[in-house]
N, C-alpha and C positions, 0 to 999 in steps of 0.2 A: 709375590707373583709378578707385581708390576716391574720390579727390577729385572727379573728373568726375561719377561716379555720384551723389555727394552733391548736385550742382547740377542733376541731371537729374530731371525729373518725367515719369512714364509715364501717358498717358491713352489710353483707347479711345473712339472716337466712332462711333456708329451714325447716320450722316448721312442722315436719311430725308426723303422728300418731305413727309410730314405732321408727323412728330416727330423731334427730335434728342435722342439719349440719350448722356450722357457718363459713363464709368466711371473712377473714380480710387480707388486703394487698395482695389480689389475691391468698391467700393460704387457704386451709381447715385447720382451727386451732382447731375446735371442731367437733367431730363426735361421738355422744353419743346416747344411747337409750332414748326415751322420757318417762322417768319414775322418780318419786321421792319417797323417803322413809321418812315417817313422824312419829314422836313419838306422840302417841295419847294423853298422859297425859299433855304434855306441848305444843303440836302443832308445835314443832321445826322440821326443816328439818334436817334429819340425813345424807342423801346421795342423790346424783343426778346422773343420767346417768348409767354408767357401774356398779358402786358400788351398786346402788339401784336395778339394774337388777339382780345382784347376790343374792340379798335378796328376790326377787320376788318369792312368793310361799313357802317361808321358814321362815316366820316371826312368832313371838309370839304375844300375844294379845295387847301388848303395842306399837307394830310397825305395821304400815300399808303402803303398797306400792300403789301408785296411778299413773295411766297413765292419765295425764291431758287432752289428746286429744283422742276423739273417733270419728271415721268416718271422720277424717280430720279436725274436728272443736273442739274448746275448750269446754270441758265438765265440768272442774273444774277450775274456773277463778283464784282462789288464788294459787292453785298448779302450774298452768301454769305460773303465774307471778314469783313465786319463782324459777321455773325451768329456765325460760329465764334469770333471774337475775344471778343465780348461773353459768349458762353456759357462760354468758358474762364475769363473773369473771375469768373463765378458760382461756380466751384469754390472760390475763396478761397485760391488758392496765393499765399503771401506773396511779394511781388516783392523787397523789400529793395534792397540796393545793386546786387547782380547778379541780374537776372531769371533764373529757372531755365530751362535748355534743356528744350524739350518733345520727348518721343519719342512719336509717335502711331501708332496703328493705326486706319485708317478703313475702314468698311464700304461697299462699292459694289455696284450691280447687276452680274450676270454678263454681261449682254448689251450693255454700253456699249463705245464705241470708245476707241482709245488717246488721242485728243484729249480726250474727256470724262474719262478717267482722269487725264490730265495737269492738267486744270482743277481737279480735286479736290485733287491734290497741291500745285499752285501756291497755291490758296486757303489750304490748311493752313500752307504755308510763310510766306505773307504774314501769317498770323495768329500767327506766332511759333514754328512747329515747326522743330526742327533736323533731325529724322529722321522720315520718313513712310513707312509701309508700308501696303499695301492688302490687303483680304481680300474675297472675293466673298460676297454675302449668303447664298446657299444653304449655303455651307461654314460660315459663322458660325452660321447657324440650326441646322445639324446638330450643331455643337460645343455650342451653347447648350442644345439639347434633351437632350444627354447621350449622343449616339451616339459610339461609338469609330470615328472616321472613318478611322483608319489601318489598320483590319482589312481583309483581302481579301474583304469582304462588301458587296454592293450595298445602298444605302439610297436611297430616293427622298424628296426634300424639296420641298414646295410652300410658298413664302413669299409671301403676298399682302400687300403693303404699301400705301402710299398712291398711289404712281405706277406701280409695276411689279409683276407677278406673276412670280416666279422658280420654275421647275420644273427640278430637277437630280437626276441620279443620281450618287451619290458613292461611291467605293471607293478604298482605298489612299491616303488623304489627298489625293485630287484629284477634280475634277469630270470624270466620264467623258463625259456629254453633258448639255446644258442647253437649255432653251427659256425665253426671256425675252420676255414680252409686256407691252405698255404698257396693260394693262387691269387696274385695281385699285381701291382705295378711292375715289380721286377720281372715277373713272368711275361708281361706284355712286352717289355724291352727285349727279353731273350727271344720271344717269338719273332720280333721285328728283325733282330740280328740274323736268326736262322733263315728267315724268308729272303733277306737280302743276299745271303750266301747262295741259297739254292736257286733262286729265281733270276738274280741279276749278276751272279758271280762276283760279288763285291764284299770285301771284308770291312765291317764297321765296328766301332767300339761302343762301350756301354753309354757313354755320354751322347754319342750321335744318335743311338737308338732312342734314348730318352727325348732328345730334341725332335725326332721324327714323330714320336707319340704325341708330343705337345702341339706340334704344328699341324699334322694331318691325321692324327689318331681318330678313329671312329669305330662305333659298334655296329653301324648299319651301312650297307653299300649304297643306299639312297638317302641323301640328307636334303632338308629344305634349304639350308644355308651352307653349301659345301665350302670348305677352305680351299685356298689356292694350292696348286701343285707345289711340291717342295723339292729343292735341289739337294741331293745327298752326295757327300764326298767321302771316298774311302779308297781301299786298295784293291785293284783288279786281281782276282785270284789266279788268273791265267798268266798275265804278264808281270804282275807285281808292281805295275805303275799306278800312281794315284789317278782316279778318274771320277767323273761326275755322272750321276743318273738322276732322272726326274721321277718322283713317285706321287701318286695321288691318293686321296683318302679311301677310295673303294678298294685299292690293293691292300692297304693297311687293315681295313675292316675285315677283309678276307683272311689275312694272316692271323688276326686276333680272335677269329671266330671260335676256335676250339677252347681257348682259355675262358672266354666270356660264357660259352655254353656250360662250362663246369660251375661257374658262379650262378648261372640260372638254375642248374640242377640243385645246388645247395640251398638256394632260396625256396625252391619248391619243397625240398625235404624239411626245411625249417617251418614252412606253412603247414605241412602234414602233421608235425609234432605239436602244433599249437592247440591248446584246449579250445573247445567250440565257442565258449563265451568270448574269449579273446579274439578268435577268428572273426566274430561278428563285429567287434570294435575295429579290427584292422580293415575290414571291408569298408567301414565308414571313414577311417582316418587315412588309410593308404599306407604306403611304404616311404620311409625317409632315407635319402642317400647322403652319405658324407664321405670324407677322405678324398685324396687327390685323384683316385681312380674314377670317382663319380663324375669328374669333369670330362670324361671321354665322350665325344660328340655322339648323340643318339642313344646313349646307354639307357637313359630314362625311358625313351620311347620303346626300346627293345624289351625292357623289363615289363613295361605296361602291356605290350603285345603278348608276352608270355604268361603274365599273372592276371591280366584284365583288371588290375587294381590301380588306383591313382598313385603316381610316383612323384614325390617332392624332392628336389635337389636343394640341400642346405645352401644358404648364402655364405660365401667364403668357405666352401667345404674343406679346404686344406687346413683351416684353423678351427673347425668346429670342435674337434676332440680336445684341442688345447684350451679353448674357451671353457668347455665343460670341466676340464681338470682344474682350471682356475676357480670356477664356482665351487667345486668340491672342496677346494682348499679352505674356503670360507665356512663351509659346513663340514668340518673335519670328521665328525663322528657319524654323519648321516649317510653319506654315499660311499665312503672309503672303507677298506678293511685292513687289518693288521696281520702280519705274519709273525707268529711267535718265534 
């Protein structure tokens, strides 16, 4: 066994719609956007991650950029396999004469089907994994936040990622009930793009809408510490000439209202499905927020007004799921599950 373990490398992957994070030797070694750039004529991969992200929306006809994951699941199997393989190369595991066997734990949304789970497993195996285990995102987020998930105490986690928002009640090392909705960061970006078109007659791209969300994104129209107004550059829809407009956080809060309301509704539905004893625990412990979407200004306050429960935002919410996946890698049989 000792000889085999010498040739085995253990890695944890948070395979996200927006970003992929890889943990190796307890350290985050790769944190890249989940995007690949492909040359159409040859089918070769030109760039992966940040380099491909810089090309997104700026390519000519021989180059296309693909986001292999949509709504938390693999939409393009081949591109996903290439992306996982290239990102594993970034770790810098020395190949040598005998390439090391890879043991992986991969994080997936809790609401996906068996077919979608198998697609993740197959992509990882094609990319060189010998052994693949999966863990659900809310469970990984809870572990990453530092909650003792094995205790007989109910904890509610809301993980707002790029493609899905996962709302789950966890107790005794398992998910008691969960609600997974495909409204998350990507939908916020789409809302901002649409708002800019309708309200300001300006066309903007995906990267610009993401930037607006980060700079002035908000869930409430009144904030205690409002961000400065932000200058947006895009194409005027009437004249076709590039132009600049200034937007403030209240405008963005208004345009994101519909999507955030859907997340609020899902949270209330998840609370309705919770067994009464666990509801009593959640009243005491409150709700934990993780994922990039939880960094939206005022979201914790808005959810508190809706549920009247204490809301705790994880520290470094972007990496909470990845940290939990890394801990699950050490406890391989305790938190993860296998697809036959």
